[in-house]
ZAGU-918846 format. One record per atom (N, C-alpha, C): atom name; x, y, z. Coordinates in Angstrom, 1 decimal. Layout:
<recs>
atome  x  y  z
CA  X  Y  Z .
...
</recs>
This chain:
<recs>
atome  x  y  z
N  -38.0  -58.6  55.4 .
CA  -37.0  -59.3  56.2 .
C  -36.8  -58.5  57.5 .
N  -36.8  -59.1  58.6 .
CA  -36.7  -58.5  59.9 .
C  -35.2  -58.7  60.4 .
N  -34.5  -57.7  60.8 .
CA  -33.2  -57.8  61.3 .
C  -33.2  -57.6  62.8 .
N  -32.5  -58.5  63.5 .
CA  -32.4  -58.4  64.9 .
C  -31.0  -58.0  65.4 .
N  -30.9  -57.4  66.5 .
CA  -29.6  -57.0  67.0 .
C  -29.0  -55.8  66.4 .
N  -27.8  -55.4  66.8 .
CA  -27.1  -54.3  66.3 .
C  -26.5  -54.6  64.9 .
N  -26.7  -53.8  64.0 .
CA  -26.1  -53.9  62.6 .
C  -24.8  -53.1  62.5 .
N  -23.7  -53.8  62.1 .
CA  -22.5  -53.0  62.0 .
C  -22.5  -52.0  60.9 .
N  -21.9  -50.9  61.1 .
CA  -21.9  -49.8  60.1 .
C  -20.7  -50.1  59.2 .
N  -20.6  -49.3  58.2 .
CA  -19.6  -49.4  57.1 .
C  -18.2  -49.4  57.7 .
N  -18.0  -48.4  58.7 .
CA  -16.6  -48.3  59.3 .
C  -16.3  -49.6  60.0 .
N  -17.2  -50.2  60.7 .
CA  -16.9  -51.4  61.5 .
C  -16.6  -52.6  60.5 .
N  -17.2  -52.6  59.4 .
CA  -17.0  -53.7  58.4 .
C  -15.6  -53.5  57.7 .
N  -15.2  -52.3  57.5 .
CA  -13.9  -52.0  56.8 .
C  -12.7  -52.3  57.8 .
N  -12.8  -51.7  59.0 .
CA  -11.7  -51.9  59.9 .
C  -12.2  -52.7  61.1 .
N  -11.5  -53.8  61.4 .
CA  -12.0  -54.6  62.6 .
C  -12.1  -53.8  63.9 .
N  -13.1  -54.1  64.6 .
CA  -13.3  -53.3  65.9 .
C  -12.2  -53.5  66.9 .
N  -11.6  -54.6  66.9 .
CA  -10.5  -54.9  67.9 .
C  -9.4  -53.9  67.7 .
N  -9.0  -53.6  66.5 .
CA  -8.0  -52.6  66.2 .
C  -8.4  -51.2  66.5 .
N  -9.7  -50.9  66.2 .
CA  -10.2  -49.6  66.5 .
C  -10.2  -49.4  68.0 .
N  -10.7  -50.4  68.7 .
CA  -10.9  -50.3  70.2 .
C  -9.5  -50.1  70.9 .
N  -8.6  -51.0  70.5 .
CA  -7.3  -50.9  71.2 .
C  -6.5  -49.7  70.8 .
N  -6.7  -49.3  69.5 .
CA  -6.1  -48.0  69.1 .
C  -6.6  -46.8  69.9 .
N  -7.9  -46.8  70.1 .
CA  -8.5  -45.7  70.9 .
C  -8.0  -45.8  72.4 .
N  -7.9  -47.0  72.9 .
CA  -7.4  -47.1  74.3 .
C  -6.0  -46.6  74.4 .
N  -5.2  -47.0  73.4 .
CA  -3.8  -46.6  73.5 .
C  -3.6  -45.1  73.3 .
N  -4.4  -44.5  72.4 .
CA  -4.4  -43.1  72.2 .
C  -4.8  -42.3  73.5 .
N  -5.9  -42.8  74.1 .
CA  -6.4  -42.2  75.4 .
C  -5.3  -42.3  76.4 .
N  -4.7  -43.5  76.6 .
CA  -3.6  -43.6  77.6 .
C  -2.4  -42.7  77.3 .
N  -2.1  -42.6  76.0 .
CA  -0.9  -41.8  75.6 .
C  -1.2  -40.3  76.0 .
N  -2.4  -39.8  75.6 .
CA  -2.7  -38.4  75.9 .
C  -2.9  -38.2  77.4 .
N  -3.4  -39.2  78.1 .
CA  -3.6  -39.0  79.5 .
C  -2.2  -38.8  80.2 .
N  -1.2  -39.4  79.7 .
CA  0.1  -39.2  80.3 .
C  0.5  -37.8  80.4 .
N  0.2  -37.0  79.4 .
CA  0.6  -35.6  79.4 .
C  -0.5  -34.6  80.0 .
N  -1.6  -35.2  80.6 .
CA  -2.7  -34.4  81.1 .
C  -2.2  -33.7  82.4 .
N  -2.8  -32.6  82.7 .
CA  -2.5  -31.9  83.9 .
C  -3.1  -32.6  85.1 .
N  -4.2  -33.4  84.9 .
CA  -4.7  -34.2  86.0 .
C  -3.7  -35.2  86.5 .
N  -3.0  -35.9  85.6 .
CA  -2.0  -36.9  86.0 .
C  -0.7  -36.2  86.5 .
N  -0.2  -35.3  85.8 .
CA  1.1  -34.7  86.1 .
C  1.1  -33.8  87.3 .
N  0.0  -33.0  87.5 .
CA  0.1  -32.0  88.5 .
C  -1.0  -32.0  89.6 .
N  -2.2  -32.7  89.3 .
CA  -3.3  -32.6  90.2 .
C  -3.5  -33.8  91.0 .
N  -3.8  -34.9  90.3 .
CA  -4.2  -36.2  91.1 .
C  -3.1  -37.2  91.1 .
N  -2.3  -37.3  90.0 .
CA  -1.2  -38.3  90.0 .
C  -1.8  -39.7  89.7 .
N  -1.0  -40.7  90.1 .
CA  -1.4  -42.0  89.9 .
C  -2.7  -42.3  90.8 .
N  -3.6  -43.0  90.2 .
CA  -4.9  -43.3  90.9 .
C  -4.7  -44.5  91.9 .
N  -3.6  -45.2  91.8 .
CA  -3.3  -46.3  92.7 .
C  -2.6  -45.7  93.9 .
N  -3.2  -45.8  95.1 .
CA  -2.7  -45.2  96.3 .
C  -1.4  -45.8  96.8 .
N  -1.0  -46.9  96.2 .
CA  0.3  -47.5  96.6 .
C  1.4  -46.8  95.8 .
N  1.1  -46.1  94.7 .
CA  2.1  -45.5  93.9 .
C  2.2  -44.0  94.1 .
N  1.2  -43.4  94.7 .
CA  1.2  -41.9  94.8 .
C  0.3  -41.4  95.9 .
N  0.6  -40.3  96.4 .
CA  -0.2  -39.6  97.4 .
C  -1.4  -39.1  96.7 .
N  -2.6  -39.5  97.1 .
CA  -3.8  -39.0  96.5 .
C  -4.0  -37.5  96.6 .
N  -4.4  -36.8  95.6 .
CA  -4.5  -35.4  95.6 .
C  -3.3  -34.6  95.3 .
N  -2.2  -35.3  95.0 .
CA  -0.9  -34.7  94.7 .
C  -0.5  -35.3  93.4 .
N  -0.1  -34.5  92.4 .
CA  0.3  -35.0  91.1 .
C  1.7  -35.5  91.2 .
N  2.2  -36.0  90.1 .
CA  3.6  -36.5  90.0 .
C  4.6  -35.4  90.1 .
N  4.2  -34.2  89.8 .
CA  5.1  -33.1  89.9 .
C  4.4  -32.0  90.7 .
N  5.2  -31.1  91.3 .
CA  4.6  -29.9  91.9 .
C  3.9  -29.1  90.9 .
N  2.8  -28.4  91.3 .
CA  2.0  -27.6  90.3 .
C  2.9  -26.5  89.7 .
N  3.8  -25.9  90.4 .
CA  4.6  -24.8  89.9 .
C  5.5  -25.4  88.7 .
N  5.8  -26.7  88.8 .
CA  6.7  -27.2  87.7 .
C  6.0  -27.3  86.4 .
N  4.7  -27.2  86.3 .
CA  4.0  -27.1  85.1 .
C  4.4  -26.0  84.2 .
N  4.6  -24.8  84.9 .
CA  5.1  -23.6  84.2 .
C  6.5  -23.8  83.7 .
N  7.3  -24.4  84.5 .
CA  8.7  -24.6  84.2 .
C  8.9  -25.7  83.0 .
N  8.0  -26.7  83.0 .
CA  8.1  -27.7  81.9 .
C  7.7  -27.0  80.6 .
N  6.6  -26.2  80.6 .
CA  6.2  -25.5  79.4 .
C  7.3  -24.5  79.0 .
N  7.9  -23.8  79.9 .
CA  9.0  -22.9  79.5 .
C  10.2  -23.7  79.0 .
N  10.5  -24.8  79.6 .
CA  11.6  -25.6  79.1 .
C  11.4  -26.1  77.7 .
N  10.1  -26.5  77.4 .
CA  9.8  -26.9  76.1 .
C  9.9  -25.8  75.1 .
N  9.4  -24.6  75.5 .
CA  9.6  -23.4  74.6 .
C  11.0  -23.1  74.3 .
N  11.8  -23.1  75.4 .
CA  13.3  -22.8  75.2 .
C  14.0  -23.9  74.4 .
N  13.5  -25.1  74.6 .
CA  14.1  -26.2  73.8 .
C  13.9  -26.0  72.3 .
N  12.7  -25.5  72.0 .
CA  12.3  -25.4  70.6 .
C  12.8  -24.1  70.0 .
N  13.1  -23.0  70.8 .
CA  13.4  -21.7  70.2 .
C  14.8  -21.3  70.4 .
N  15.5  -21.8  71.4 .
CA  16.9  -21.4  71.7 .
C  17.9  -22.2  70.9 .
N  19.0  -21.6  70.6 .
CA  20.1  -22.3  69.9 .
C  20.6  -23.5  70.8 .
N  20.5  -24.6  70.3 .
CA  20.9  -25.9  71.0 .
C  21.4  -26.8  69.9 .
N  22.3  -27.7  70.3 .
CA  22.7  -28.7  69.4 .
C  21.5  -29.5  68.8 .
N  21.5  -29.6  67.5 .
CA  20.4  -30.2  66.8 .
C  20.1  -31.6  67.2 .
N  21.2  -32.4  67.3 .
CA  21.1  -33.8  67.7 .
C  20.5  -33.9  69.1 .
N  20.9  -33.1  70.0 .
CA  20.4  -33.1  71.4 .
C  18.9  -32.7  71.4 .
N  18.6  -31.7  70.6 .
CA  17.1  -31.3  70.6 .
C  16.3  -32.5  70.0 .
N  16.7  -33.1  69.0 .
CA  15.9  -34.2  68.4 .
C  15.9  -35.4  69.4 .
N  17.0  -35.7  70.0 .
CA  17.0  -36.7  71.0 .
C  16.0  -36.5  72.1 .
N  16.0  -35.3  72.7 .
CA  15.1  -35.0  73.8 .
C  13.6  -35.0  73.3 .
N  13.3  -34.5  72.2 .
CA  12.0  -34.5  71.7 .
C  11.5  -35.9  71.4 .
N  12.4  -36.7  70.8 .
CA  12.0  -38.1  70.5 .
C  11.8  -38.9  71.8 .
N  12.6  -38.6  72.8 .
CA  12.4  -39.2  74.1 .
C  11.1  -38.8  74.7 .
N  10.8  -37.6  74.6 .
CA  9.5  -37.1  75.2 .
C  8.3  -37.7  74.5 .
N  8.4  -37.9  73.2 .
CA  7.3  -38.5  72.4 .
C  7.2  -40.0  72.5 .
N  8.4  -40.7  72.6 .
CA  8.3  -42.1  72.6 .
C  8.2  -42.8  74.0 .
N  8.6  -42.1  75.0 .
CA  8.7  -42.7  76.4 .
C  7.3  -43.2  76.8 .
N  6.2  -42.5  76.5 .
CA  4.9  -43.0  77.0 .
C  4.3  -44.2  76.3 .
N  4.9  -44.6  75.1 .
CA  4.3  -45.6  74.3 .
C  4.2  -47.0  75.0 .
N  5.2  -47.5  75.6 .
CA  5.1  -48.8  76.3 .
C  4.0  -48.8  77.4 .
N  3.9  -47.7  78.1 .
CA  2.8  -47.6  79.2 .
C  1.4  -47.5  78.5 .
N  1.4  -46.8  77.4 .
CA  0.1  -46.6  76.7 .
C  -0.5  -47.9  76.3 .
N  0.3  -49.0  76.1 .
CA  -0.2  -50.2  75.6 .
C  -0.7  -51.1  76.8 .
N  -0.7  -50.6  78.0 .
CA  -1.2  -51.4  79.1 .
C  -2.4  -50.8  79.7 .
N  -3.1  -51.6  80.5 .
CA  -4.3  -51.2  81.2 .
C  -3.9  -50.1  82.2 .
N  -4.7  -49.0  82.2 .
CA  -4.5  -47.8  83.0 .
C  -3.1  -47.2  82.8 .
N  -2.5  -47.4  81.7 .
CA  -1.1  -47.0  81.4 .
C  -0.9  -45.5  81.4 .
N  -1.9  -44.8  81.1 .
CA  -1.7  -43.3  81.0 .
C  -1.7  -42.6  82.3 .
N  -2.1  -43.3  83.4 .
CA  -2.0  -42.7  84.7 .
C  -1.3  -43.7  85.7 .
N  -0.4  -44.5  85.2 .
CA  0.3  -45.4  86.1 .
C  1.8  -45.0  86.2 .
N  2.1  -44.4  87.3 .
CA  3.4  -43.7  87.5 .
C  4.6  -44.7  87.3 .
N  4.5  -45.9  87.8 .
CA  5.6  -46.8  87.7 .
C  5.9  -47.2  86.2 .
N  4.8  -47.3  85.4 .
CA  5.0  -47.6  84.0 .
C  5.5  -46.5  83.2 .
N  5.4  -45.3  83.7 .
CA  5.9  -44.1  83.0 .
C  7.2  -43.6  83.5 .
N  8.0  -44.5  84.1 .
CA  9.3  -44.1  84.7 .
C  10.3  -43.5  83.7 .
N  10.2  -44.0  82.5 .
CA  11.2  -43.6  81.5 .
C  10.9  -42.1  81.0 .
N  9.8  -41.6  81.3 .
CA  9.4  -40.2  81.0 .
C  10.0  -39.2  82.0 .
N  10.3  -39.7  83.2 .
CA  10.8  -38.8  84.2 .
C  12.0  -38.0  83.9 .
N  13.1  -38.6  83.4 .
CA  14.3  -37.8  83.2 .
C  14.1  -36.6  82.2 .
N  13.4  -36.8  81.1 .
CA  13.2  -35.7  80.2 .
C  12.3  -34.6  80.8 .
N  11.3  -35.0  81.6 .
CA  10.5  -33.9  82.2 .
C  11.3  -33.2  83.3 .
N  12.2  -33.9  84.0 .
CA  13.1  -33.2  84.9 .
C  14.0  -32.3  84.2 .
N  14.5  -32.7  83.1 .
CA  15.4  -31.9  82.3 .
C  14.7  -30.6  81.8 .
N  13.4  -30.8  81.3 .
CA  12.7  -29.6  80.8 .
C  12.4  -28.7  82.0 .
N  12.1  -29.2  83.2 .
CA  11.9  -28.3  84.3 .
C  13.1  -27.5  84.6 .
N  14.3  -28.2  84.7 .
CA  15.5  -27.5  85.0 .
C  15.8  -26.5  83.9 .
N  15.6  -26.9  82.6 .
CA  15.9  -26.0  81.5 .
C  15.0  -24.7  81.5 .
N  13.7  -25.0  81.9 .
CA  12.8  -23.9  82.1 .
C  13.2  -22.9  83.1 .
N  13.6  -23.4  84.3 .
CA  14.1  -22.5  85.4 .
C  15.3  -21.8  84.9 .
N  16.3  -22.5  84.3 .
CA  17.5  -21.9  83.9 .
C  17.2  -20.8  82.8 .
N  16.3  -21.1  81.9 .
CA  16.0  -20.1  80.9 .
C  15.2  -18.9  81.5 .
N  14.4  -19.1  82.5 .
CA  13.6  -18.0  83.1 .
C  14.6  -17.1  83.9 .
N  15.5  -17.7  84.6 .
CA  16.5  -16.9  85.4 .
C  17.4  -16.1  84.4 .
N  17.7  -16.8  83.3 .
CA  18.5  -16.1  82.3 .
C  17.8  -14.9  81.6 .
N  16.5  -15.1  81.3 .
CA  15.7  -14.0  80.7 .
C  15.6  -12.8  81.7 .
N  15.4  -13.1  82.9 .
CA  15.2  -12.1  83.9 .
C  16.5  -11.8  84.7 .
N  17.6  -11.7  84.0 .
CA  18.9  -11.6  84.7 .
C  19.1  -10.4  85.6 .
N  18.3  -9.3  85.3 .
CA  18.4  -8.1  86.1 .
C  17.8  -8.4  87.5 .
N  16.8  -9.3  87.6 .
CA  16.2  -9.6  88.9 .
C  16.6  -11.0  89.3 .
N  17.8  -11.5  88.9 .
CA  18.2  -12.9  89.1 .
C  18.0  -13.3  90.6 .
N  18.4  -12.5  91.5 .
CA  18.3  -12.9  92.9 .
C  16.9  -13.0  93.4 .
N  16.1  -12.1  93.0 .
CA  14.7  -12.1  93.4 .
C  13.9  -13.2  92.8 .
N  14.2  -13.5  91.5 .
CA  13.5  -14.6  90.8 .
C  14.0  -15.9  91.4 .
N  15.2  -16.1  91.7 .
CA  15.8  -17.3  92.3 .
C  15.2  -17.5  93.7 .
N  15.1  -16.5  94.4 .
CA  14.5  -16.5  95.8 .
C  13.0  -16.9  95.7 .
N  12.3  -16.3  94.7 .
CA  10.9  -16.7  94.5 .
C  10.7  -18.1  94.1 .
N  11.6  -18.6  93.3 .
CA  11.5  -20.0  92.9 .
C  11.7  -21.0  94.0 .
N  12.8  -20.7  94.8 .
CA  13.1  -21.5  96.0 .
C  12.0  -21.4  97.0 .
N  11.4  -20.2  97.2 .
CA  10.2  -20.1  98.1 .
C  9.0  -20.9  97.6 .
N  8.7  -20.9  96.3 .
CA  7.6  -21.7  95.8 .
C  7.9  -23.2  95.9 .
N  9.1  -23.6  95.7 .
CA  9.5  -25.0  95.9 .
C  9.3  -25.4  97.4 .
N  9.7  -24.5  98.3 .
CA  9.7  -24.8  99.7 .
C  8.2  -25.0  100.2 .
N  7.3  -24.1  99.7 .
CA  5.9  -24.2  100.1 .
C  5.3  -25.4  99.5 .
N  5.7  -25.8  98.2 .
CA  5.2  -27.0  97.6 .
C  5.7  -28.2  98.4 .
N  6.9  -28.2  98.8 .
CA  7.5  -29.3  99.6 .
C  6.7  -29.5  100.9 .
N  6.5  -28.4  101.6 .
CA  5.7  -28.4  102.9 .
C  4.3  -29.0  102.7 .
N  3.7  -28.5  101.6 .
CA  2.3  -29.0  101.4 .
C  2.3  -30.5  101.1 .
N  3.3  -31.0  100.3 .
CA  3.4  -32.4  100.0 .
C  3.6  -33.2  101.3 .
N  4.5  -32.7  102.1 .
CA  4.9  -33.4  103.3 .
C  3.6  -33.5  104.2 .
N  2.8  -32.5  104.3 .
CA  1.6  -32.5  105.0 .
C  0.7  -33.6  104.5 .
N  0.5  -33.6  103.1 .
CA  -0.4  -34.6  102.5 .
C  0.2  -36.0  102.8 .
N  1.5  -36.2  102.7 .
CA  2.1  -37.5  102.9 .
C  1.9  -38.0  104.3 .
N  2.3  -37.2  105.3 .
CA  2.3  -37.7  106.7 .
C  1.0  -37.6  107.4 .
N  0.1  -36.7  107.0 .
CA  -1.2  -36.6  107.7 .
C  -2.3  -37.3  107.0 .
N  -2.5  -37.0  105.7 .
CA  -3.6  -37.5  105.0 .
C  -3.4  -38.9  104.3 .
N  -2.2  -39.1  103.8 .
CA  -2.0  -40.3  103.0 .
C  -2.2  -41.6  103.8 .
N  -1.8  -41.7  105.1 .
CA  -2.0  -42.9  105.8 .
C  -3.5  -43.3  106.0 .
N  -4.4  -42.3  106.1 .
CA  -5.8  -42.6  106.2 .
C  -6.4  -42.9  104.9 .
N  -6.0  -42.2  103.8 .
CA  -6.6  -42.5  102.5 .
C  -6.1  -43.7  101.8 .
N  -4.9  -44.2  102.2 .
CA  -4.3  -45.3  101.5 .
C  -4.4  -46.6  102.2 .
N  -4.9  -46.7  103.4 .
CA  -4.9  -47.9  104.2 .
C  -5.5  -49.1  103.5 .
N  -6.6  -48.8  102.8 .
CA  -7.3  -50.0  102.1 .
C  -6.4  -50.6  101.0 .
N  -5.6  -49.7  100.4 .
CA  -4.7  -50.2  99.3 .
C  -3.6  -51.0  99.8 .
N  -3.3  -50.8  101.1 .
CA  -2.2  -51.6  101.8 .
C  -2.8  -52.7  102.6 .
N  -4.1  -53.0  102.5 .
CA  -4.8  -54.0  103.2 .
C  -4.7  -53.9  104.7 .
N  -4.8  -52.7  105.2 .
CA  -4.7  -52.5  106.6 .
C  -5.9  -53.2  107.3 .
N  -5.6  -53.8  108.5 .
CA  -6.6  -54.4  109.3 .
C  -6.7  -55.9  109.0 .
N  -6.2  -56.4  107.9 .
CA  -6.3  -57.9  107.7 .
C  -5.2  -58.6  108.5 .
N  -5.5  -59.8  109.0 .
CA  -4.5  -60.5  109.7 .
C  -4.0  -61.7  108.8 .
</recs>
């Protein structure tokens, strides 16, 4: 007997491909939400939603988000608040993960923003608290890093963004 075409393997016969495929897409989108490429390096790939080459957060905030997460897990804090924030962090990307390009779509991930901002602030607060002997120097350094990041972003936005995003805004069409 001659068989033509692709033959399904045992895994494909047991679990329907549609569920496997969509599950894989959702998992990829979910994990992409927390990737450094999306959060700190490239941001949203749609030039209408973000400046190309700039992430959704400043690069320095990656350190503060990690510190905030560490402090959230290790420092004494109200148990209900800790669980609430962790559940928010885990559950917020799920609706976006169910959509096309949801893992790198900034407007669909809007509900994740408050908890990431909280973690950033908590990380800065914890870092300044740990280094309380050099509080003024650390605070000045953080403000300086934010100022440099702000200037770099403004340069990207006002100089490069109009040129790189004009096709997304249909420039030139009448």
